[in-house]
Every structure is written in C-alpha cells, then in structure tokens.
N, C-alpha and C positions, 0 to 999 in steps of 0.2 A: 755841862751845861743838860739841863734837864729837857729830856725829852717832851715834843710835844702830844697833848693828849687829845684822841677825838671827843668831842661832847656825848654823855652820857644816852641823849636820845638818838644820835647818828649812830653810835653802835648796837643800840638796838635796833634801829631801823634794819640795819645791813643784817643782823643777825637773820632777825623774822625774813629778811630778802635771800640769803644762802638756804634758810631750811622750805622756804617755800619753792623755791628751784632746785635744791633737792627733792624735794616731793615730787614735783610735775617730771624730773628724770626719773625717777623710780617709776611713775605710773604710766609714763611714756614706752617706756624700752621694752614692756612686753607686747606692746600694738608694732612697733617698729620691728623688733626680732623676729616674733613669729609669722611678718608677712615676706622675710626673705629668704629666697633659695637658700643660702647657707644653713637656715633652721632647719627646714625640709631634709638636708643632708644627714642631718643629725640628730632630728628627734625621735626619741624614741614612744612616740603617740603611734600608736596603728594607721591611723589614717592618714597620716602626714604625706609620706610618700608617695600614699595612693591616690592624693589628689593633685600634687605637683607633678606626678608620673603622668598624669591622663590631661594634665596641659601641655606636655611636651610631644603630644604625638603628630607626624605631620607625615605625608603623602601616603596617608592608610588607603586602602582600596576596597575596604569591607563591602560584602552584598547587604550584610545587616550588622545594624547599630543598634546595641542596645543599651538604653539611657535609663535609671532610676537611681534607688536608695539603695542601702547596704544588703539588703535581702539580694539584690541582682550581683552585687559585688563578691559577694560568698555564695551564689549561688548557680550560675550559668558559666559553664566553661565552653568557649566560644568554637575552640579547635575539636569538641568532639561533636558540634554541630557539623562542621565541614566535612567530617568523617563519614556523617550518615548521611548530608544531603548536598554535599559538594558546593555548599555556601558557605564563602568564609563572614567573619562574626568582629565587631570587638566589644567589648564589655565596659562600658563607661560607668561603672555603676558607682557611687558615692555616698555620703552620708545623709541620712531621711531629712536632716534641718537643711542640708544644702539643696535637695529637690523640692524642699517644701519652700524655701526662702527665694530661691535662685533658681526654678526649673528649666530656664533656656540658656544659662551662661555657657555651661560647659557646652552641649551640644552644638549650640554658635560657634564656638570657638572652634569646636573639631572641625564643622563646616566651612568652614573658613580657610584652613589647612589641608583640608584632605576630600577626595572624591566624596559626592555624595551617593549615600548610599539607595539600595533599591528598595531598602525596606527599616523603617525604624522601630524598635518596640519599646514603649514604654512599661516598665516592668518594677513593679511595687507592691509592697507587702500589705495585706487585705486593711490594715490601720495606716496605711500612709498617707501622706496629701503633699498636696502639687500647688504650690502658687501662692504662699502665705495663708493657709487654710485650717491649717494643725497650730495647735497651742500647747503643744509640750513642751514643759520648761527646758527639760532634759534637751532636745537639740538646740537651744542658741547657742551655745559655747561653742559648738562644730561651724555651725552657720558664721558665728563672728569669727573666725580662724581665716575661714576659708575667704570670706567676705574682703578681710584685711588685704587678701593676694591678690584675688580679681575683678574686685567690682571696681567703678568708676566713683571718682569722688562724689560726685552725687548720689549714685547708690549708697557707697556707704555712710554718706552721712544720713540718708533717708533711714538705713537700718540701725545706727544708734541712736536719733531722736526718736524711732518709733519707739523706744523705752529708755530714756536718756542714764537708769540705774546701770546699764550696760558697761557703761563709760567709767565708771568705779568698780563693778562685778567684773570684767573681763580682768584686766591687770589683776584685781586682786587674786582670781581663780588661779591665774598663770603662774604669778609668783609663788602662791601658796604650793603648789607642784613642786618648786625648786628644782636644782640641777637633776632630778630622777628624769626629767623630761628629755633630756638629750644625751646624747653619747657623743665620745671623742672622736670615737673609730668609724660612726657612720653605718655602723653594722647593718642596723634593720633597715637602711636605705638601698644599701646593697642588697640585701636578701628580699625585698619587696619588689625592688627593680628587676630582679634578677625572675622572681616566679611571673611576674606581669608580663614579661618580652614573652617569657615560653608559653604563657597562656593567653596571648591577646587579650589583656586585663584582667581576667580574673584573677584572683585571689582566696585562697582558704582561711577561714575564721585560725587555725593552728594546724600545722604541720609537724610529724614526731622530730624531724633535723633539726628547727630551728633551735639553735642554742638560748638559754634563758628565758623561753616563753612555755609558761607551765600549762599544762594541757588545761583545757576545760571542762567543766562538768556536762552531761548530756542529761536529756529528757529519757524518763521510762517508758518504756512502752503503755505501761497501766498507769500513766500518770492522769491525773484528773484537772484541766484547765480551766477555769471558770470564763462565764460569757463577757463579751468586753463589747462597747458601743462600736460599731461599724460605720464610720459616714464618708463616703469618699466624695472625693473634690470634683463632683459630677461639670460644674461649669469650667472649672482652671483644665479639665482634662478635655472639654470641647474646643477651648480653646488652643491647647498645645495641639490638639489633631490638627486645626485649621492652620495654623503657622507653619506646620512641616510636610503635611500632605501634597505637597506641589513636584514640579518637575521633576515627575517621574517616580516620585518617593512616596511609597505607601508606609500608613503608621497603622500600627495595632497597640493594644493597651490589654496587659496579660496581667494577673493577679497571681502572685507569688503561691506557693502551697504551705499549707500551715500543717503541725501535728494533728494526728488520725485522733487523740485523745482531747483535741481543744472543743471546748463544747460552743464557741461561737462559729461554726463550721456552718449552720443552717444559715444565721443572720448575715455571713459574710455571703455566700451565693445569693439570696436575697436581694441585700446591698448594692452588690456589684454586678446583678442582672441589669443591660442595657447599656452599663459602662463598661465593663469589660468584653474581651471577644472572645477571652478562653471563660470556662464554668472552674471556680477554684479546684483546684485537686489537695489531696491530701498526701501527708510522709508519715513512717511511722517514728515514734517519740525517738528512739535512738539515734534518727539524721539530725537532730536539731541540737543544737549549742544551750545548754538549760541557762538563759539569760531571763529579763526582763519581757521581751521584744517577741518571742515566739517565732524569729522570721530569719535566724542566722542558721544555713544549715551545715553540716561536715562536710569534709571533702568526699566521703562517699556518698551524703546527702546531695550536694551538689551533682554530683553525677546521675542520680536517680531525677533530680530537678529537671538536668539538661534533656534527659530519654523522655520526661514528660512535654518539654518544650521542642524536643525533634517532633512527636509525634502530632503537636498542636499544629505544628507549620505544615508538616504533612497532611492535614485534615482537611476538610472542605471549609472548616471555619475560616482558615488562611488563604484559603484556595482564592478566593476574589483580588486578597492583597497580593498575594505574590504567586509567579507562575514558577515552581522548583523544579530543579534541575535534580532527581533522586539519583544520585550515584552509589547508596547504599540500601538501597529501600528494602531488601529482606532483612535485613537488621532492624529495622524501626518496631519499637514497639506499639501496640495497638493503641489508636485514638482514646481518650476517657469519654465515657459515654454520656451526653448530656444527660439532664434527669427528665 
C-alpha cells in the first residue's frame, strides 16, 4: 500500500511555518531568560546580581539613601559614613542607563518596602543624565535588560517602541555573547551579594580575592584627559527633587569626583553650578579605573570619595538639609573649599 503524501505546497508551507516558529523562539528566548531571577543567580555579567539584589531589600531603616549611577555603586561606602557620622545609609547605585531611562523605579520600589529616609542623595558622574535626556548608545543594552525585569507592560512597550531596532538588537547582542554570560555555579551571584550585604549596597569594581576577574588598568596620575561636553539634566533633576523632598525627607544632588588630570574640571564646575549642592571635587588618577567613563573609582578611591562625602554632609552646604549627629567628628576630613 503506497503511503499518502502531502501536496508539495502544503509541505513548503509547513517548512516555512516551522522555520518562522523557530526564529521567533530563538529571538524571544533572550527576552524571557534575562528577565528571570534564575538568570540573575547564574549571570556572569557584573551588574546583573547588583540590580537583582537591590530590588530584594526589605525592612531597611537607613537614614540616608544614595541613589544614582555606577559611579555611586563603586564610589560610596555607607558603613564608612556611619562610622564617622553615626548615620546609617544604603547604596542604591545602578548602571547609568537605568538612572537615565528609569530614574524613579528602584527608589520608588525601595520606599514602598522600607522606612522613609531622612535624606536622599542623588549621586551622578559629571556626564550622567536623569530621565531619558542622555543619548549615549552604550547605555541602552543595560537599560533593556533591567526594563525587562522591572518595568510594567506599558513602560516596556514604550522603551522598545521608542527605538524598534532594539527588538532585534537585544536578542542579537545577547545571543552573540553566548554561554560565557552564565555560570552553572552562580559564583558571581554569591560573591556580589556577599559583598553588598557586608557593605550596605556598595560594590567595588574589582577585589583581589575575586576568582577569575582580572585586575583592571588604572589611570596614571600624570594622565591627560581631553575635555568632554557637560550638560546636566536640569529639568529632570528639578523634578526629582520635587518628587521626593516631602514627608520629612530632604534631597541633595551630588556630583562624583573626577580625575585630577581631567581637562573638563572647569567646565564641570560651571555646568553643575546651581544644579548640584556640592562643588565637584577631584582625586588622583590612580584612584580611577582606566575605562571610557572616567567615573569608576577603585576600592581605595571609594574610601577617598566617601571621605569627601562625609566632609560634605558635615558642612554648612548640607546643614539645612540634614541635622547631623556627629559621632566621629574628630576624624572628619576638612570640607572642600568653595571657589
């Protein structure tokens, strides 16, 4: 008995349907997978555990909440501030793409599940933006990954429809990275969460005890860094202050330090005048990781940057915003001089 055969046009239709289904599944998998808690626990991407961990914080009673970009995540050590000022803090630093595209999401989530702080400090690198005002192409991928985890359906649709090319580019970039992005052991998750638990959200860009993470290059003290345009998000920062400065909570805006060898220092001070509450400070080049951002300090650089923050919080500049209990006043560094 001769087996029946499907007509050729039906076979072709089934083939193309199966091919289209396979393509959709391949393109859709990165969207689903990278949004799951499981991915966070096994990701080797530096920022994935940082992001997921900070959304798990509950029952915190911090006096000061620091929110901002990656210069904050790598730059301010709340326990050092607590030792000097007797004020507890939490570091909610996240990549610049997130604070640009969704400046309120993590902080609003924190305020729902934790005690309202006495002070919120918005901490940004001098070239950082808030509220979708930046156009740095390098930031969109981080933003997409975190939007998939935390945005509402409407927010997510708006993000991808703002530039529909992201619907193709996101899975393409994720798939191109391959299995090197994940680890079965979840070693980076455990290491990162352990560090942030011990440091109230602070995480260093590198520590010698981290297995498999090469030491980064550092800037030289005699480096020469060219000028870059500085354009703070004035209106977005004004809205940020208005949104959170209520119910007994004050808001301060703080510009992160830059390398002493950066030729943009005068432009930074001029651009941020009247926007930030501090006068931008600087640190030696060797306190910075040698990357394109000029904003990520080393572990030793974080101590120096935190000491600058302590001096600022103890100075008259911050006085109207916060009544400080100085338990370690004798050890405080002198406040930076105003120009």
